[in-house]
N, C-alpha and C positions, 0 to 999 in steps of 0.2 A: 237354744242358748247362743249367745253371741260369742265371738272369737276374742280372746284377750288381745289388746293392742300392744305396741312396743313402747308405750310411754310417750308417744307423740301426739296424743289427742289434744283437743282444744283446751282441755283442763290443765295441760302440763305446766304452763307458766305460773298461774296462781298456786298450783299444787307444790311447786318448788319452794314457794314462800311458806306454805303450810309445813313442809318438811323441816324448814329452818326453825320453826317454833315448837317443835315436838318437845314433850317433857316425859320423864320416866313414869311408867315403865316402857313407853314408846321410844323408838330410836329409828334412824335411817339405815335400812339394810343395804347390802351390796347390790340388791336389785333396784335401788333408788325408790323403794317403797317404804311406807310406814310399817314398822314391825314391832313384835313383842315376843319374847322368849317364853316358852312353856317349861317351866322348872329349870334346873340347872343344865340338863342335857336331853330334855324331852323333845325339843324341836322348836319350830318358830312358825309364827303366823305373820303374813305380809298382806297389806291391802293398799290400793290406790284407786281413785275414782276412774270410771270407764266412760260413763255417759249418764244421761237422764232418761227416765222412762216417761210415758205419756201423762203420768200423774205428777210429774215434776220431782220425783224422788231420785236420789243419786244411785246409779247402778255401780256397784264396786267389783273390781277384780280382786280376787283373793288367791293367795298361794299358801299351802300348807307343806311344811317340811318336817321330817322326823329327826331325831337326835343325830343321825349320821349325815344330814343334809339331803337326803333323798326326797325328791319332790313327790308328794302324795296326791296333790290336787292343784289345778290352775283353772279357775272358772270365773264367770261373770254373772252369777245368779244371785248375788247378795244385794238387797235393796234396803236402804235406809237413808236418813238425812233430810227429813221433811222439816227439821228445825232451822236454825239460823245459818249454820255453816257446813261446809264439807268437813265432817268431823271423823278423822281416822280412829280416835279412841272409841267413839261409839261404834264404828263399823266393826272394829275387832271385838268390842263387847257383844254385838249382835251375833258375830260369828261364833264366839264362844258359847253363847246361848243356843244356837243351833247345834253345836257339837254335843252339848249337855242333853239336848232333846234326843239326839241320835243314840247317846250312851243309855239314856233311860228306856228308849224303845227297844234297844238291843237286849237290855236286861229282862224286859218283859217277854221278849220273843223267846229268849232262852228258857223262860219259865213256862212256855207253852201258850202265851197269850198273844193273839194276833194284834199288830200295831199298824197304824197308818204311816208312821214316820220312819220306817225302817230303810227307806230308800233315800233319805236326805243326802247321803254321802255314799261314796263307793265303800265296799266292805273293808278294804285296807285302811281307809280313813277312819271309819268307825272303830276298828280294832285299835288303832293308834290312840283314839280319844278315850277309849275304855282303859287303856294302859296308863294313860296320863290324866285320869279324871281329877285326881287331887291337885295336880299342878295347874290344870285349867281352872279349877275352882279358886285357887289362890290368885291367879291372874285376873279373874272376874272381880275379886275383891279389891285388888290393887287399882283397877280401872274405875271402879265404884267410888273408892276413896278419892282418886284424883279428880273425878267429875264433881263430887260433893265439895271438895276444897275449892275448885275453880268457881263454883256457884256462889260460895260464901265470900270469895274475894272479889269477884266481878260484880256480883249482884249488889254490893254495897254502894258503888260509886261509878262503875265503868258504863260507857254507852252500850246500848243494845238495840238490836232490830226486832220488829214485830210486824205482823200483817196490820194493815190499816183496819181500824174498826175493832181490834182486839185489845183488851187490857185496860180500857177505861181512862180515867184521869190519872195524871201523874203528880208527884209531890211538888210543892212550891219550890222554885228555882230550877226545875227541869224544863227542857224545851223538846218539842216534838216537831219533826220536819219530815215531809215525804221524800223518799229516795228512789222511787220507781219500783221496778221489778227485782224481787229477791226470792229465790226458790219458787219462781213462777207466780208469785203473789204481789199485788201492790203493797208496799211496805213502807214504814216510816222508822226513823231513828229517834231514840229517846236518850237524851243526855243532858249534862249540866254545862250549858254554854260558857259559863264563867271558868270552868275547869278544863274543858276539851274542845278541840276542833274536830269535826268528823267529815270524812269524804267517802262516798260510795260511788265508784266509777266502773265502767266496763273495763275488763281485765286489759284489753288491748291499748287502752288509753294511758295506763300507768306502767306497762311492762318494761319500757325503756327508761323510765325515770325512777326506778326503785332506789338507786343510790342517792339521787338528789333528794328524794322524799325523806330517806332515813337521815341524811345530813341535816335536813331541816327540822328534824324532830318527830317526823311521822313514823308510826309503827304499824305493821301489818297485823290486822286482827282476824281475818277470815275471808272466805270465798264461798259462793255457791256454785262455782264452775264457770260463771259468766261474768259476774261482777266482783269487785274486791272492795272490802271495807278497810280504810286507813283512819287511825285515831292520832291526834297529837295532844299530848299533855301540855297544856299552856304554861303552867307553872314550871314544869321541868324544862320546856323549851326556853323560857325566859332566863332560868337560872343558868342553862348551858350558854346562852347567848352572852350573859354577864361574865361567865367565866372565861370566854374567849376574848372579851374586850381588854385591850391592854390598859393599864393604869395610866392616869394622867401624869405627865412629868411634873416634878416639883417646881413651884414658881421661883424665879431668880430674885435675888435682892433680899430684903428683910434684915433682921438683926444678925450680924456676924459674931464670930467667937473672938 
């Protein structure tokens, strides 16, 4: 297993943007990681991207704390993220799934049945998961609801990325353009060009321009650790520009009182 880094990896800059876009039940912890609480006082799960493996998957660092803040685990053996973005909600959901498997294996082991997954976590982590099984289940449901809501909102009209050659034809009015490598695959962006502008660029090319991009109406959408996707709602940008335009002064002359 690798050694957890101090947050200074090459993913740090786009990751900071991802942290700004977190939505409940996720939040930014004091560790500057994406985090979720386990029940009211059960503890906390923290995640951040650490690296990519040979298959292009994101390798995540995760930290597990109990309700007193005691650190139970700090490791980098969690892998997920073969989809569009470095997605902390999905990473925490996968971590919760692994903890659930550990709980189930522990239950069968106590019943005298030999299981293959008893060594997923250290014994004190598994014991903590057993004690907080219900809270972990509630967190899993919250993450699933958030993911489903995001799919319903974004899937209706927002731009999205996909590997080239996957997905077939697009509806009338949508545009498909190649954007280079994303998650290790040649990819393309699918969007409505009348409604949106889309930019996918190496993280280093935009890291010093974030304020200017935001002021110009661009919003950060996600990263694969190497490239960053920015989207501008053309209608919203035009409306904002009009709001900033001072009104024309009244013409002099005309009929007096």
